[in-house]
PAGUMI-481991 format. One record per residue (C-alpha): x, y, z; residue in three letters. Coordinates in pm, whole numbers, padded with zeros to 5 digits, always signed. Each point is the difference from the previous one (the first is absolute). Layout:
XYZALA
...
//
This chain:
-02204-01630+00897MET
+00249+00257-00143PRO
-00139+00350-00043THR
+00301+00201-00121SER
+00166+00011-00342ALA
+00330-00124+00141ILE
-00162-00313+00153ASP
-00276-00063-00255SER
+00032-00328-00186LEU
-00089+00192-00318VAL
+00197+00321+00040PHE
+00294-00087+00227ARG
+00252-00068-00277ASN
-00125+00285-00216MET
+00073+00261+00264PHE
+00233-00182+00236GLY
+00296-00232+00023ASP
-00018-00352+00138ARG
+00333+00006+00188GLU
-00053+00340+00160VAL
-00361-00083+00086ARG
+00123-00308+00187GLN
+00251+00213+00194ILE
-00287+00214+00133TRP
-00221-00296+00088SER
-00107-00091+00352ASP
+00216-00311-00010GLU
+00319+00179-00104TYR
-00053+00285+00244ARG
-00066-00240+00284THR
+00314-00198-00083GLN
+00188+00332+00018CYS
-00139+00047+00351TYR
+00117-00348+00089LEU
+00343+00052-00154ASP
+00041+00312+00208TRP
-00103-00174+00322GLU
+00234-00291-00071ALA
+00289+00237-00077ALA
-00063+00195+00320LEU
+00011-00321+00203ALA
+00329-00104-00164ARG
+00154+00343+00059ALA
-00105+00012+00364GLN
+00109-00358+00068ALA
+00340+00082-00148GLY
+00033+00282+00250LEU
-00123-00213+00292GLY
-00323+00194+00046LEU
-00223-00301-00054ILE
+00078-00373+00027PRO
+00143-00163-00312GLN
-00253-00284+00032ASP
-00281+00257-00012ALA
+00143+00161-00313ALA
+00031-00340-00167THR
-00361-00083+00083GLU
-00127+00340-00119ILE
+00182-00050-00328ASN
-00150-00346-00036ARG
-00357+00126+00008VAL
+00045+00321-00200CYS
-00141-00140-00322LYS
-00307+00140-00170VAL
-00154-00345-00043GLU
-00033-00010+00380ASN
-00228+00305+00003ILE
-00376-00041+00026ASP
-00118+00291-00218PHE
-00362-00028+00107SER
+00103+00041+00358ARG
+00242+00278-00099LEU
-00279+00187-00179GLU
-00226-00023+00302GLU
+00266+00113+00244GLU
+00120+00282-00228SER
-00353+00135-00025LEU
-00017+00011+00377ASN
+00350+00134+00070ILE
+00028+00224-00305GLY
+00339-00132-00116TYR
+00109-00341-00129PRO
+00345-00021+00159VAL
-00115-00076+00353LEU
-00225-00276-00130GLY
+00302-00155-00175VAL
+00207+00029+00317VAL
-00274-00170+00201HIS
-00012-00292-00243GLN
+00374-00062-00016ILE
+00031+00038+00377SER
-00261-00271+00049HIS
+00168-00223-00259LEU
+00331+00010+00183CYS
+00080-00290+00231ARG
+00074+00062+00366GLY
+00038+00361+00104ASP
+00175+00109-00322ALA
-00305+00199-00105GLY
+00049+00229+00297ASN
+00314+00137-00169TRP
-00166+00081-00330CYS
-00020+00367-00109HIS
+00234+00093+00287TRP
+00025+00381+00036GLY
-00172+00063-00334ALA
-00318+00181-00096THR
-00256-00065-00273THR
+00121+00278-00226GLN
+00358-00128+00008ASP
-00117-00321-00163VAL
-00249+00164-00236THR
+00240+00262-00134ASP
+00282-00249-00042SER
-00232-00235-00188ALA
-00099+00289-00227THR
+00366+00068-00072VAL
+00048-00370-00082PHE
-00288+00027-00247GLN
+00134+00320-00153ILE
+00344-00153-00040ARG
-00135-00312-00170ALA
-00224+00211-00224SER
+00283+00233-00095PHE
+00212-00301-00101ASP
-00270-00098-00251ILE
-00062+00356-00118ILE
+00373+00056-00051ALA
+00018-00307-00225ASN
-00304+00112-00198LYS
+00145+00348-00035LEU
+00318-00152-00143ASP
-00215-00186-00253GLU
-00166+00327-00097ALA
+00341+00165-00035ILE
+00125-00277-00228ALA
-00306+00009-00224ALA
+00001+00380-00021THR
+00372+00006-00079ALA
-00059-00236-00290ASN
-00276+00224-00136LEU
+00219+00310+00032ALA
+00287-00172-00176ARG
-00207-00156-00278ASP
-00189+00322-00081HIS
+00278+00251+00064ARG
-00042+00165-00340ASP
-00371-00058-00069LEU
-00158+00345-00054PRO
-00340+00075+00146MET
-00199+00305+00096ALA
+00077+00156+00333GLY
-00311+00147+00157ARG
-00075+00300+00218SER
-00352+00055+00135ASN
-00103-00298-00214LEU
+00105+00192-00312GLN
+00289-00091-00227GLN
+00301+00203+00113ALA
+00336-00101-00151VAL
+00133-00339-00107PRO
+00165-00232+00249ILE
+00092-00367-00024THR
-00181-00288+00159PHE
+00334-00108+00146GLY
+00027+00340+00170PHE
-00350-00043+00144LYS
+00093-00342+00137MET
+00335+00127+00128ALA
-00182+00260+00209ARG
-00209-00276+00154LEU
+00315-00205+00048LEU
+00175+00286+00180ALA
-00299+00036+00231THR
+00004-00372+00077PHE
+00369+00029+00083LEU
-00074+00281+00245ARG
-00265-00218+00163HIS
+00255-00279+00024ARG
+00238+00239+00176ASP
-00277+00123+00229ARG
-00090-00350+00104LEU
+00362-00087+00072LYS
+00037+00319+00203GLU
-00314-00028+00211ILE
+00018-00366+00092ARG
+00265+00040+00275PRO
-00213+00274+00158ARG
-00316-00208-00015ILE
+00123-00349+00083GLU
+00042+00066+00371VAL
-00180-00214+00260PHE
-00186+00126+00304GLU
+00072-00100+00360PHE
-00059+00257+00269GLY
-00253-00139+00243GLY
-00295+00194+00137ALA
+00106+00356-00090CYS
+00326-00073-00177GLY
+00241+00026+00293THR
+00053-00377+00052LEU
-00050+00062+00371ALA
-00125-00356+00054SER
+00346-00139-00084LEU
+00201+00244+00209GLY
+00360+00045-00107GLU
-00018-00301-00232MET
-00247+00168-00236GLY
+00244+00116-00266LEU
+00199-00322+00017ALA
-00318-00195-00073VAL
-00083+00242-00280GLN
+00343-00049-00155GLU
-00023-00378+00024ALA
-00352+00010-00145LEU
+00128+00200-00296ALA
+00243-00282-00079ARG
-00272-00261+00031GLU
-00246+00187-00222LEU
+00244+00120-00264GLY
-00143+00351+00031LEU
+00165+00325+00110ALA
-00011+00097+00366GLN
-00201+00317+00066PRO
+00184+00302+00136ASP
-00305+00073+00215ILE
-00358-00125+00024ALA
-00224+00100-00291TRP
-00342-00115+00120HIS
-00162+00329-00100THR
+00262+00126-00246GLU
-00142-00145-00321ARG
+00227+00156-00262ASP
+00153-00338-00087ARG
-00333-00153-00093ILE
-00119+00317-00172ALA
+00319+00015-00208GLU
-00059-00354-00123ALA
-00349+00098-00113GLY
+00117+00324-00159CYS
+00258-00188-00203PHE
-00273-00224-00138LEU
-00207+00309-00074GLY
+00289+00139-00206LEU
+00061-00329-00177LEU
-00363-00054-00094THR
-00022+00365-00105GLY
+00270-00070-00257THR
-00181-00313-00113LEU
-00323+00200-00036ALA
+00177+00261-00215LYS
+00130-00279-00226PHE
-00347-00157-00015ALA
-00158+00334-00085THR
+00244+00060-00285ASP
-00058-00347-00139LEU
-00379+00031+00024LYS
+00022+00318-00207LEU
+00236-00163-00249MET
-00241-00294-00037MET
-00287+00223-00110GLN
-00127-00105-00341THR
+00083+00339-00149GLU
+00356-00014+00136VAL
+00094-00369-00004GLY
+00371+00044+00076GLU
+00037-00286+00250ALA
-00207-00281+00150SER
-00003-00226+00300GLU
+00119-00355-00076PRO
-00248-00200-00200PHE
-00167-00288+00182VAL
-00305-00161-00155ALA
-00322+00155+00137ASN
+00190+00228+00239ARG
-00167+00339+00006GLY
-00286-00112-00223SER
-00352+00140+00021SER
-00320-00197+00056SER
-00171+00190-00282THR
+00270+00166-00215MET
+00219-00268-00161PRO
+00257+00249-00127GLN
+00094+00125+00347LYS
+00341-00056+00156ARG
-00009+00187+00326ASN
+00310+00102+00201PRO
-00076-00243+00282ILE
+00332+00000+00186SER
+00009+00379-00014CYS
-00349+00010+00148VAL
+00108-00220+00291TYR
+00314+00208+00055ILE
-00198+00325+00004THR
-00259-00133+00246ALA
+00262-00154+00228SER
+00218+00311+00003ALA
-00297+00220+00091ALA
-00093-00234+00285SER
+00358-00008+00128VAL
+00015+00380-00014ARG
-00309+00038+00217GLN
+00118-00265+00243SER
+00334+00175+00037VAL
-00191+00309+00112ALA
-00165-00213+00269ALA
+00341-00138+00095LEU
+00131+00353+00045LEU
-00295+00068+00228THR
+00120-00291+00213ALA
+00307+00208+00089MET
-00218+00225+00216ASP
+00036-00214+00313GLU
-00043+00113+00356ASP
+00271-00018+00266HIS
+00195-00326+00043GLU
-00272-00251-00098ARG
-00280+00115-00226ALA
-00378-00020+00002THR
-00100-00100-00350GLY
+00223+00137-00277PRO
+00228-00304+00025TRP
-00279-00232-00110GLU
-00029+00191-00330ILE
+00320-00178-00101GLU
-00160-00340+00052TRP
-00276+00095-00243ILE
+00208+00172-00267THR
+00337-00176-00019LEU
-00126-00332-00141PRO
-00182+00173-00284SER
+00278+00252-00070ILE
+00264-00270-00040PHE
-00222-00248-00181THR
-00137+00256-00247LEU
+00343+00153-00062ALA
+00151-00339-00075ALA
-00298-00082-00222GLY
+00042+00323-00197ALA
+00368-00077-00042LEU
-00089-00348-00127ASN
-00229+00152-00261GLN
+00267+00248-00105ALA
+00264-00272-00039VAL
-00243-00204-00212PHE
-00061+00299-00228VAL
+00363+00109-00025LEU
+00123-00348-00088LYS
-00250-00044-00281GLY
-00075+00357-00109LEU
-00098+00028-00366GLU
+00148+00309-00166VAL
-00145+00126-00330HIS
+00259+00211-00188PRO
-00227+00049-00302ASP
-00262+00171+00214ARG
+00265+00213+00167MET
+00120+00116-00340ARG
-00354+00066-00122ALA
-00071+00211+00307ASN
+00320+00196-00049LEU
-00113+00079-00353GLU
-00360+00075+00092ALA
+00060+00376+00033THR
+00203+00030-00323HIS
+00307+00128+00176GLY
-00153+00213+00274LEU
+00158-00220+00267ILE
+00340+00140-00101VAL
-00105+00363-00015SER
+00245+00067+00284GLU
+00281-00135-00218ALA
-00100+00237-00282VAL
-00022+00293+00241MET
+00346-00074+00138MET
+00132-00042-00355GLY
-00122+00348-00094LEU
+00077+00170+00331ALA
+00372+00074-00068PRO
-00100+00199-00307ALA
-00333+00153+00106LEU
+00022+00007+00378GLY
-00195-00235+00220ARG
-00314+00210+00039ASP
-00041+00074-00371GLU
+00073-00364-00087ALA
-00258-00116+00255HIS
-00271+00230-00132ASP
+00069-00096-00360LEU
-00010-00374+00068VAL
-00308+00045+00222TYR
-00191+00161-00286ASP
+00109-00267-00245LEU
-00107-00274+00241CYS
-00346+00155+00015ARG
-00018+00005-00379LYS
+00122-00359-00021ALA
-00285-00108+00225LEU
-00261+00207-00182GLU
+00112-00109-00346GLN
+00101-00354+00098ASN
+00336+00044-00169ARG
+00354-00105+00100PRO
+00192+00261+00193LEU
+00297-00050-00233ALA
-00203+00113-00301ASP
-00113+00318+00171LEU
+00354+00075+00115LEU
+00126-00040-00357ALA
-00252+00262-00117GLU
+00132+00264+00240GLN
+00271+00226-00140GLN
+00113+00084+00351THR
+00063-00367+00068VAL
+00156-00079-00338MET
+00241+00289+00046ALA
+00162-00195+00281HIS
-00086-00369-00056LEU
+00027-00227-00301SER
-00271-00252-00091ARG
+00227-00280+00122ASP
+00047+00179+00332GLU
-00375+00045+00032ILE
-00055-00370-00066GLN
+00262-00087+00259ALA
-00151+00234+00259LEU
-00348-00140-00052THR
+00103-00366+00030ASP
-00086-00115+00357PRO
+00280-00256-00004ALA
+00250+00288-00019ASN
-00127+00170+00316TYR
+00053-00253+00274LEU
+00247+00205+00200GLY
+00212-00204+00238LEU
-00264-00267+00051ALA
+00240-00275-00106GLY
+00287+00133+00210VAL
-00219+00030+00309MET
-00136-00349-00056THR
+00356-00131-00024ASP
+00090+00173+00328GLN
-00274-00183+00187VAL
+00086-00333-00164LEU
+00369+00051+00081ALA
-00089+00051+00365PHE
-00201-00322-00004VAL
+00297-00188-00143ARG
+00243+00163+00243MET
-00211-00111+00295GLN
-00028-00353-00143HIS
-00375+00029+00052LEU
-00096-00162-00329VAL
+00177-00242-00229LEU
-00124+00078-00349PHE
//
């Protein structure tokens, strides 16, 4: 019976992803072991190290449906690792003496690490596609809302106006950096392992590197420059990337949760009947996808810390830290892909509420553009004097619940330098958007240039 959120029949598709979960299953991992053993036999037969008939027979039996998982569980519990149990089964399935040539010159960790790299590669393929979906959806939001004014916030307080397109363009730019990161790290990570007992390939003599090179061709993975049995930076880098990616998703989810507050109401998750409803409060529409993203990202973050601990490995073959990866990698990849799924769902159907954005901009009666007024007066009064004057008027506006423009118009010092029309222009949030549109266009132009999104 499943006991984790990523395997639970109830929770697995809330927090996880079906395709990535399957990649980290026992069946998929075991087939990766078998694929590696079959490839090794082909490579060694091609070099004359083992008989071709033996390689053919090994390849015939290296299918996961041939594995007795009950027997594998029992033997793994006894041995401590599953690879040797798999090797025993395929060796016994081979006809004649072909099984004697199985796993020739290899060690358990060669197979395990290579299988992990297979799983990472397959998972990254899926995550890359989902990231492209997120990029496309975010680009559309940035384009469609390029000029939609809203309140920018600092320390949860209204700061100066921005546009919603600018907010989405920042997210888009971050997604693009993650896309670049993933493209950059994959060649470093997608490297198989084959070094034998302590990495020196001593069991194969002078043929060791030739076998390694041939195995690289068979596996479609990069050949290692040297054994990395206890050098775990490749695996840790994969986890750290997912920590960064889910951190970005959590920031987006946090912003949207705050924007969905009843008193704010500037944007909402896509409407689906009964989604986010309460058992006792019929009016509720909770930010469900954001909740899943936040929980998943936090779990990934903590698991990445454990994965970094797995780098602390002793000598040439370690006593324990390696197994941390077995525990954490399935959840890190599954939860990260699940969080990305939730984000794509939200981004594709995000409901934007311009009326609420405008109402919130107007809620302070012009205080959100006090910086614009200060800068408008600064050339005549000096920045410090202008700041102090506007500061005092902002306090009065709050105390008297009056528009800042009215108080400015009552000040002779202000009227000596600004007309009423200039005051109205300075206190209109739509006139103080800076280069938000230009910066949004820069990000969108980069997307178009890279042919990342057709929109």
